[in-house]
PDB file with SEQRES, HELIX, SHEET and CRYST1 records, atoms N, CA, C and O in Angstrom:
SEQRES   1 A   59  UNK UNK UNK UNK UNK UNK UNK UNK UNK UNK UNK UNK UNK          
SEQRES   2 A   59  UNK UNK UNK UNK UNK UNK UNK UNK UNK UNK UNK UNK UNK          
SEQRES   3 A   59  UNK UNK UNK UNK UNK UNK UNK UNK UNK UNK UNK UNK UNK          
SEQRES   4 A   59  UNK UNK UNK UNK UNK UNK UNK UNK UNK UNK UNK UNK UNK          
SEQRES   5 A   59  UNK UNK UNK UNK UNK UNK UNK                                  
HELIX    1 AA1 UNK A    6  UNK A   24  1                                  19    
SHEET    1 AA1 2 UNK A  29  UNK A  38  0                                        
SHEET    2 AA1 2 UNK A  42  UNK A  51 -1                                        
CRYST1    1.000    1.000    1.000  90.00  90.00  90.00 P 1           1          
ATOM      1  N   UNK A   1     -23.732   4.984   6.408  1.00  0.00           N  
ATOM      2  CA  UNK A   1     -22.353   4.857   6.003  1.00  0.00           C  
ATOM      3  C   UNK A   1     -22.222   3.703   5.024  1.00  0.00           C  
ATOM      4  O   UNK A   1     -22.840   2.654   5.203  1.00  0.00           O  
ATOM      5  N   UNK A   2     -21.412   3.901   3.982  1.00  0.00           N  
ATOM      6  CA  UNK A   2     -21.251   2.899   2.938  1.00  0.00           C  
ATOM      7  C   UNK A   2     -20.356   1.750   3.415  1.00  0.00           C  
ATOM      8  O   UNK A   2     -19.292   1.976   3.990  1.00  0.00           O  
ATOM      9  N   UNK A   3     -20.798   0.535   3.170  1.00  0.00           N  
ATOM     10  CA  UNK A   3     -20.030  -0.645   3.547  1.00  0.00           C  
ATOM     11  C   UNK A   3     -18.898  -0.854   2.541  1.00  0.00           C  
ATOM     12  O   UNK A   3     -19.131  -0.781   1.335  1.00  0.00           O  
ATOM     13  N   UNK A   4     -17.649  -1.117   3.026  1.00  0.00           N  
ATOM     14  CA  UNK A   4     -16.541  -1.317   2.087  1.00  0.00           C  
ATOM     15  C   UNK A   4     -16.748  -2.557   1.223  1.00  0.00           C  
ATOM     16  O   UNK A   4     -17.269  -3.572   1.687  1.00  0.00           O  
ATOM     17  N   UNK A   5     -16.334  -2.461  -0.035  1.00  0.00           N  
ATOM     18  CA  UNK A   5     -16.472  -3.595  -0.935  1.00  0.00           C  
ATOM     19  C   UNK A   5     -15.415  -4.643  -0.612  1.00  0.00           C  
ATOM     20  O   UNK A   5     -14.435  -4.364   0.078  1.00  0.00           O  
ATOM     21  N   UNK A   6     -15.631  -5.859  -1.122  1.00  0.00           N  
ATOM     22  CA  UNK A   6     -14.670  -6.940  -0.902  1.00  0.00           C  
ATOM     23  C   UNK A   6     -13.321  -6.598  -1.520  1.00  0.00           C  
ATOM     24  O   UNK A   6     -12.277  -6.939  -0.964  1.00  0.00           O  
ATOM     25  N   UNK A   7     -13.340  -5.922  -2.674  1.00  0.00           N  
ATOM     26  CA  UNK A   7     -12.094  -5.555  -3.356  1.00  0.00           C  
ATOM     27  C   UNK A   7     -11.314  -4.545  -2.523  1.00  0.00           C  
ATOM     28  O   UNK A   7     -10.093  -4.655  -2.408  1.00  0.00           O  
ATOM     29  N   UNK A   8     -12.009  -3.550  -1.933  1.00  0.00           N  
ATOM     30  CA  UNK A   8     -11.336  -2.566  -1.080  1.00  0.00           C  
ATOM     31  C   UNK A   8     -10.759  -3.234   0.155  1.00  0.00           C  
ATOM     32  O   UNK A   8      -9.659  -2.887   0.585  1.00  0.00           O  
ATOM     33  N   UNK A   9     -11.474  -4.179   0.729  1.00  0.00           N  
ATOM     34  CA  UNK A   9     -10.977  -4.893   1.894  1.00  0.00           C  
ATOM     35  C   UNK A   9      -9.715  -5.669   1.554  1.00  0.00           C  
ATOM     36  O   UNK A   9      -8.785  -5.717   2.359  1.00  0.00           O  
ATOM     37  N   UNK A  10      -9.669  -6.275   0.376  1.00  0.00           N  
ATOM     38  CA  UNK A  10      -8.486  -7.009  -0.059  1.00  0.00           C  
ATOM     39  C   UNK A  10      -7.307  -6.053  -0.235  1.00  0.00           C  
ATOM     40  O   UNK A  10      -6.180  -6.384   0.134  1.00  0.00           O  
ATOM     41  N   UNK A  11      -7.559  -4.866  -0.798  1.00  0.00           N  
ATOM     42  CA  UNK A  11      -6.501  -3.870  -0.960  1.00  0.00           C  
ATOM     43  C   UNK A  11      -5.971  -3.404   0.390  1.00  0.00           C  
ATOM     44  O   UNK A  11      -4.766  -3.212   0.554  1.00  0.00           O  
ATOM     45  N   UNK A  12      -6.862  -3.222   1.350  1.00  0.00           N  
ATOM     46  CA  UNK A  12      -6.440  -2.799   2.681  1.00  0.00           C  
ATOM     47  C   UNK A  12      -5.610  -3.891   3.343  1.00  0.00           C  
ATOM     48  O   UNK A  12      -4.601  -3.592   3.982  1.00  0.00           O  
ATOM     49  N   UNK A  13      -6.009  -5.134   3.203  1.00  0.00           N  
ATOM     50  CA  UNK A  13      -5.230  -6.243   3.761  1.00  0.00           C  
ATOM     51  C   UNK A  13      -3.860  -6.307   3.100  1.00  0.00           C  
ATOM     52  O   UNK A  13      -2.864  -6.600   3.762  1.00  0.00           O  
ATOM     53  N   UNK A  14      -3.802  -6.034   1.795  1.00  0.00           N  
ATOM     54  CA  UNK A  14      -2.528  -6.019   1.080  1.00  0.00           C  
ATOM     55  C   UNK A  14      -1.603  -4.931   1.621  1.00  0.00           C  
ATOM     56  O   UNK A  14      -0.405  -5.155   1.789  1.00  0.00           O  
ATOM     57  N   UNK A  15      -2.161  -3.760   1.891  1.00  0.00           N  
ATOM     58  CA  UNK A  15      -1.362  -2.664   2.433  1.00  0.00           C  
ATOM     59  C   UNK A  15      -0.863  -3.012   3.832  1.00  0.00           C  
ATOM     60  O   UNK A  15       0.290  -2.740   4.166  1.00  0.00           O  
ATOM     61  N   UNK A  16      -1.719  -3.608   4.642  1.00  0.00           N  
ATOM     62  CA  UNK A  16      -1.300  -4.015   5.986  1.00  0.00           C  
ATOM     63  C   UNK A  16      -0.207  -5.074   5.922  1.00  0.00           C  
ATOM     64  O   UNK A  16       0.688  -5.093   6.767  1.00  0.00           O  
ATOM     65  N   UNK A  17      -0.274  -5.954   4.929  1.00  0.00           N  
ATOM     66  CA  UNK A  17       0.767  -6.964   4.758  1.00  0.00           C  
ATOM     67  C   UNK A  17       2.099  -6.305   4.398  1.00  0.00           C  
ATOM     68  O   UNK A  17       3.150  -6.737   4.871  1.00  0.00           O  
ATOM     69  N   UNK A  18       2.063  -5.265   3.567  1.00  0.00           N  
ATOM     70  CA  UNK A  18       3.275  -4.515   3.234  1.00  0.00           C  
ATOM     71  C   UNK A  18       3.888  -3.941   4.509  1.00  0.00           C  
ATOM     72  O   UNK A  18       5.098  -4.036   4.715  1.00  0.00           O  
ATOM     73  N   UNK A  19       3.057  -3.349   5.362  1.00  0.00           N  
ATOM     74  CA  UNK A  19       3.561  -2.781   6.615  1.00  0.00           C  
ATOM     75  C   UNK A  19       4.147  -3.865   7.517  1.00  0.00           C  
ATOM     76  O   UNK A  19       5.191  -3.657   8.136  1.00  0.00           O  
ATOM     77  N   UNK A  20       3.483  -5.020   7.596  1.00  0.00           N  
ATOM     78  CA  UNK A  20       4.014  -6.132   8.406  1.00  0.00           C  
ATOM     79  C   UNK A  20       5.375  -6.591   7.887  1.00  0.00           C  
ATOM     80  O   UNK A  20       6.309  -6.789   8.664  1.00  0.00           O  
ATOM     81  N   UNK A  21       5.478  -6.757   6.574  1.00  0.00           N  
ATOM     82  CA  UNK A  21       6.739  -7.186   5.959  1.00  0.00           C  
ATOM     83  C   UNK A  21       7.851  -6.174   6.238  1.00  0.00           C  
ATOM     84  O   UNK A  21       8.978  -6.554   6.554  1.00  0.00           O  
ATOM     85  N   UNK A  22       7.531  -4.898   6.120  1.00  0.00           N  
ATOM     86  CA  UNK A  22       8.529  -3.857   6.385  1.00  0.00           C  
ATOM     87  C   UNK A  22       8.993  -3.922   7.831  1.00  0.00           C  
ATOM     88  O   UNK A  22      10.183  -3.779   8.110  1.00  0.00           O  
ATOM     89  N   UNK A  23       8.069  -4.133   8.744  1.00  0.00           N  
ATOM     90  CA  UNK A  23       8.409  -4.216  10.163  1.00  0.00           C  
ATOM     91  C   UNK A  23       9.304  -5.428  10.428  1.00  0.00           C  
ATOM     92  O   UNK A  23      10.308  -5.319  11.132  1.00  0.00           O  
ATOM     93  N   UNK A  24       8.941  -6.574   9.866  1.00  0.00           N  
ATOM     94  CA  UNK A  24       9.725  -7.790  10.075  1.00  0.00           C  
ATOM     95  C   UNK A  24      11.132  -7.661   9.496  1.00  0.00           C  
ATOM     96  O   UNK A  24      12.088  -8.188  10.066  1.00  0.00           O  
ATOM     97  N   UNK A  25      11.265  -6.960   8.362  1.00  0.00           N  
ATOM     98  CA  UNK A  25      12.559  -6.801   7.696  1.00  0.00           C  
ATOM     99  C   UNK A  25      13.310  -5.551   8.151  1.00  0.00           C  
ATOM    100  O   UNK A  25      14.368  -5.229   7.610  1.00  0.00           O  
ATOM    101  N   UNK A  26      12.763  -4.844   9.153  1.00  0.00           N  
ATOM    102  CA  UNK A  26      13.382  -3.622   9.688  1.00  0.00           C  
ATOM    103  C   UNK A  26      13.629  -2.575   8.593  1.00  0.00           C  
ATOM    104  O   UNK A  26      14.662  -1.906   8.577  1.00  0.00           O  
ATOM    105  N   UNK A  27      12.659  -2.449   7.682  1.00  0.00           N  
ATOM    106  CA  UNK A  27      12.732  -1.455   6.607  1.00  0.00           C  
ATOM    107  C   UNK A  27      11.906  -0.239   7.006  1.00  0.00           C  
ATOM    108  O   UNK A  27      10.848  -0.382   7.618  1.00  0.00           O  
ATOM    109  N   UNK A  28      12.381   0.953   6.665  1.00  0.00           N  
ATOM    110  CA  UNK A  28      11.577   2.137   6.946  1.00  0.00           C  
ATOM    111  C   UNK A  28      11.052   2.783   5.662  1.00  0.00           C  
ATOM    112  O   UNK A  28      10.289   3.747   5.719  1.00  0.00           O  
ATOM    113  N   UNK A  29      11.460   2.253   4.503  1.00  0.00           N  
ATOM    114  CA  UNK A  29      10.976   2.774   3.228  1.00  0.00           C  
ATOM    115  C   UNK A  29      10.928   1.641   2.207  1.00  0.00           C  
ATOM    116  O   UNK A  29      11.814   0.788   2.160  1.00  0.00           O  
ATOM    117  N   UNK A  30       9.876   1.652   1.395  1.00  0.00           N  
ATOM    118  CA  UNK A  30       9.720   0.610   0.381  1.00  0.00           C  
ATOM    119  C   UNK A  30       8.937   1.168  -0.797  1.00  0.00           C  
ATOM    120  O   UNK A  30       7.961   1.897  -0.615  1.00  0.00           O  
ATOM    121  N   UNK A  31       9.369   0.823  -2.004  1.00  0.00           N  
ATOM    122  CA  UNK A  31       8.619   1.205  -3.198  1.00  0.00           C  
ATOM    123  C   UNK A  31       7.714   0.055  -3.598  1.00  0.00           C  
ATOM    124  O   UNK A  31       8.119  -1.108  -3.590  1.00  0.00           O  
ATOM    125  N   UNK A  32       6.493   0.397  -3.946  1.00  0.00           N  
ATOM    126  CA  UNK A  32       5.479  -0.596  -4.313  1.00  0.00           C  
ATOM    127  C   UNK A  32       4.887  -0.185  -5.650  1.00  0.00           C  
ATOM    128  O   UNK A  32       4.647   0.998  -5.891  1.00  0.00           O  
ATOM    129  N   UNK A  33       4.653  -1.158  -6.519  1.00  0.00           N  
ATOM    130  CA  UNK A  33       4.011  -0.854  -7.794  1.00  0.00           C  
ATOM    131  C   UNK A  33       3.172  -2.051  -8.217  1.00  0.00           C  
ATOM    132  O   UNK A  33       3.386  -3.175  -7.762  1.00  0.00           O  
ATOM    133  N   UNK A  34       2.229  -1.791  -9.080  1.00  0.00           N  
ATOM    134  CA  UNK A  34       1.360  -2.852  -9.558  1.00  0.00           C  
ATOM    135  C   UNK A  34       0.225  -2.288 -10.397  1.00  0.00           C  
ATOM    136  O   UNK A  34       0.271  -1.143 -10.848  1.00  0.00           O  
ATOM    137  N   UNK A  35      -0.782  -3.106 -10.592  1.00  0.00           N  
ATOM    138  CA  UNK A  35      -1.950  -2.670 -11.347  1.00  0.00           C  
ATOM    139  C   UNK A  35      -3.186  -3.377 -10.815  1.00  0.00           C  
ATOM    140  O   UNK A  35      -3.106  -4.440 -10.200  1.00  0.00           O  
ATOM    141  N   UNK A  36      -4.322  -2.760 -11.069  1.00  0.00           N  
ATOM    142  CA  UNK A  36      -5.612  -3.280 -10.614  1.00  0.00           C  
ATOM    143  C   UNK A  36      -6.558  -3.296 -11.804  1.00  0.00           C  
ATOM    144  O   UNK A  36      -6.673  -2.308 -12.528  1.00  0.00           O  
ATOM    145  N   UNK A  37      -7.230  -4.416 -12.003  1.00  0.00           N  
ATOM    146  CA  UNK A  37      -8.239  -4.503 -13.062  1.00  0.00           C  
ATOM    147  C   UNK A  37      -9.431  -3.623 -12.687  1.00  0.00           C  
ATOM    148  O   UNK A  37      -9.882  -3.629 -11.541  1.00  0.00           O  
ATOM    149  N   UNK A  38      -9.931  -2.874 -13.656  1.00  0.00           N  
ATOM    150  CA  UNK A  38     -11.058  -1.966 -13.452  1.00  0.00           C  
ATOM    151  C   UNK A  38     -12.173  -2.315 -14.437  1.00  0.00           C  
ATOM    152  O   UNK A  38     -11.976  -3.130 -15.338  1.00  0.00           O  
ATOM    153  N   UNK A  39     -13.339  -1.701 -14.266  1.00  0.00           N  
ATOM    154  CA  UNK A  39     -14.439  -1.978 -15.192  1.00  0.00           C  
ATOM    155  C   UNK A  39     -14.147  -1.488 -16.611  1.00  0.00           C  
ATOM    156  O   UNK A  39     -13.261  -0.662 -16.831  1.00  0.00           O  
ATOM    157  N   UNK A  40     -14.894  -2.004 -17.543  1.00  0.00           N  
ATOM    158  CA  UNK A  40     -14.850  -1.604 -18.953  1.00  0.00           C  
ATOM    159  C   UNK A  40     -13.471  -1.846 -19.583  1.00  0.00           C  
ATOM    160  O   UNK A  40     -12.969  -1.016 -20.340  1.00  0.00           O  
ATOM    161  N   UNK A  41     -12.879  -2.984 -19.261  1.00  0.00           N  
ATOM    162  CA  UNK A  41     -11.605  -3.402 -19.860  1.00  0.00           C  
ATOM    163  C   UNK A  41     -10.473  -2.407 -19.611  1.00  0.00           C  
ATOM    164  O   UNK A  41      -9.590  -2.248 -20.454  1.00  0.00           O  
ATOM    165  N   UNK A  42     -10.496  -1.745 -18.473  1.00  0.00           N  
ATOM    166  CA  UNK A  42      -9.441  -0.791 -18.147  1.00  0.00           C  
ATOM    167  C   UNK A  42      -8.625  -1.314 -16.968  1.00  0.00           C  
ATOM    168  O   UNK A  42      -9.012  -2.271 -16.297  1.00  0.00           O  
ATOM    169  N   UNK A  43      -7.513  -0.678 -16.739  1.00  0.00           N  
ATOM    170  CA  UNK A  43      -6.615  -1.081 -15.668  1.00  0.00           C  
ATOM    171  C   UNK A  43      -5.995   0.174 -15.051  1.00  0.00           C  
ATOM    172  O   UNK A  43      -5.596   1.093 -15.767  1.00  0.00           O  
ATOM    173  N   UNK A  44      -5.918   0.205 -13.726  1.00  0.00           N  
ATOM    174  CA  UNK A  44      -5.251   1.298 -13.016  1.00  0.00           C  
ATOM    175  C   UNK A  44      -3.847   0.827 -12.647  1.00  0.00           C  
ATOM    176  O   UNK A  44      -3.676  -0.237 -12.053  1.00  0.00           O  
ATOM    177  N   UNK A  45      -2.856   1.620 -12.999  1.00  0.00           N  
ATOM    178  CA  UNK A  45      -1.468   1.305 -12.701  1.00  0.00           C  
ATOM    179  C   UNK A  45      -1.008   2.254 -11.601  1.00  0.00           C  
ATOM    180  O   UNK A  45      -1.287   3.452 -11.656  1.00  0.00           O  
ATOM    181  N   UNK A  46      -0.303   1.722 -10.602  1.00  0.00           N  
ATOM    182  CA  UNK A  46       0.147   2.570  -9.503  1.00  0.00           C  
ATOM    183  C   UNK A  46       1.610   2.295  -9.164  1.00  0.00           C  
ATOM    184  O   UNK A  46       2.132   1.202  -9.385  1.00  0.00           O  
ATOM    185  N   UNK A  47       2.247   3.326  -8.621  1.00  0.00           N  
ATOM    186  CA  UNK A  47       3.606   3.241  -8.114  1.00  0.00           C  
ATOM    187  C   UNK A  47       3.675   4.195  -6.931  1.00  0.00           C  
ATOM    188  O   UNK A  47       3.309   5.364  -7.059  1.00  0.00           O  
ATOM    189  N   UNK A  48       4.135   3.718  -5.791  1.00  0.00           N  
ATOM    190  CA  UNK A  48       4.179   4.567  -4.612  1.00  0.00           C  
ATOM    191  C   UNK A  48       5.342   4.183  -3.713  1.00  0.00           C  
ATOM    192  O   UNK A  48       5.920   3.104  -3.845  1.00  0.00           O  
ATOM    193  N   UNK A  49       5.673   5.076  -2.806  1.00  0.00           N  
ATOM    194  CA  UNK A  49       6.715   4.836  -1.816  1.00  0.00           C  
ATOM    195  C   UNK A  49       6.060   4.889  -0.444  1.00  0.00           C  
ATOM    196  O   UNK A  49       5.395   5.868  -0.106  1.00  0.00           O  
ATOM    197  N   UNK A  50       6.246   3.844   0.342  1.00  0.00           N  
ATOM    198  CA  UNK A  50       5.703   3.772   1.700  1.00  0.00           C  
ATOM    199  C   UNK A  50       6.853   4.059   2.657  1.00  0.00           C  
ATOM    200  O   UNK A  50       7.907   3.427   2.582  1.00  0.00           O  
ATOM    201  N   UNK A  51       6.644   5.019   3.556  1.00  0.00           N  
ATOM    202  CA  UNK A  51       7.640   5.338   4.580  1.00  0.00           C  
ATOM    203  C   UNK A  51       6.987   5.214   5.942  1.00  0.00           C  
ATOM    204  O   UNK A  51       5.875   5.692   6.163  1.00  0.00           O  
ATOM    205  N   UNK A  52       7.703   4.558   6.861  1.00  0.00           N  
ATOM    206  CA  UNK A  52       7.193   4.458   8.236  1.00  0.00           C  
ATOM    207  C   UNK A  52       8.284   4.941   9.181  1.00  0.00           C  
ATOM    208  O   UNK A  52       9.472   4.862   8.866  1.00  0.00           O  
ATOM    209  N   UNK A  53       7.878   5.435  10.327  1.00  0.00           N  
ATOM    210  CA  UNK A  53       8.827   5.911  11.328  1.00  0.00           C  
ATOM    211  C   UNK A  53       8.857   7.424  11.385  1.00  0.00           C  
ATOM    212  O   UNK A  53       8.108   8.109  10.689  1.00  0.00           O  
ATOM    213  N   UNK A  54       9.734   7.922  12.224  1.00  0.00           N  
ATOM    214  CA  UNK A  54       9.897   9.345  12.421  1.00  0.00           C  
ATOM    215  C   UNK A  54      11.230   9.790  11.852  1.00  0.00           C  
ATOM    216  O   UNK A  54      12.217   9.058  11.932  1.00  0.00           O  
ATOM    217  N   UNK A  55      11.267  10.967  11.287  1.00  0.00           N  
ATOM    218  CA  UNK A  55      12.496  11.519  10.739  1.00  0.00           C  
ATOM    219  C   UNK A  55      13.017  12.594  11.680  1.00  0.00           C  
ATOM    220  O   UNK A  55      12.240  13.328  12.291  1.00  0.00           O  
ATOM    221  N   UNK A  56      14.328  12.682  11.790  1.00  0.00           N  
ATOM    222  CA  UNK A  56      14.969  13.720  12.582  1.00  0.00           C  
ATOM    223  C   UNK A  56      15.038  14.987  11.746  1.00  0.00           C  
ATOM    224  O   UNK A  56      15.793  15.037  10.775  1.00  0.00           O  
ATOM    225  N   UNK A  57      14.274  16.006  12.095  1.00  0.00           N  
ATOM    226  CA  UNK A  57      14.211  17.238  11.314  1.00  0.00           C  
ATOM    227  C   UNK A  57      15.445  18.115  11.507  1.00  0.00           C  
ATOM    228  O   UNK A  57      15.612  19.091  10.775  1.00  0.00           O  
ATOM    229  N   UNK A  58      16.308  17.804  12.460  1.00  0.00           N  
ATOM    230  CA  UNK A  58      17.493  18.615  12.703  1.00  0.00           C  
ATOM    231  C   UNK A  58      18.647  18.275  11.763  1.00  0.00           C  
ATOM    232  O   UNK A  58      19.649  18.990  11.739  1.00  0.00           O  
ATOM    233  N   UNK A  59      18.525  17.206  10.997  1.00  0.00           N  
ATOM    234  CA  UNK A  59      19.588  16.810  10.058  1.00  0.00           C  
ATOM    235  C   UNK A  59      19.592  17.671   8.837  1.00  0.00           C  
ATOM    236  O   UNK A  59      20.420  17.475   7.947  1.00  0.00           O  
TER     237      UNK A  59                                                      
END                                                                             
C-alpha cells in the first residue's frame, strides 16, 4: 500500500479543520475555494461546497 505524501496529509488535516470549524460554528454547509501549487509551474484551482448532517427527504 502506498504511503500518503506529506502534502496529502496536510490537505487532509485542512479538510478536518474545516469540519471542526463548521461543527463549532453550528454550520451545516460551507463553500470552500483555493488553489494548490503543482509541478511544472502549474496550479490547481478548486471550489467546493461541504455539507454535513442529514436532510429530511419528506420536505
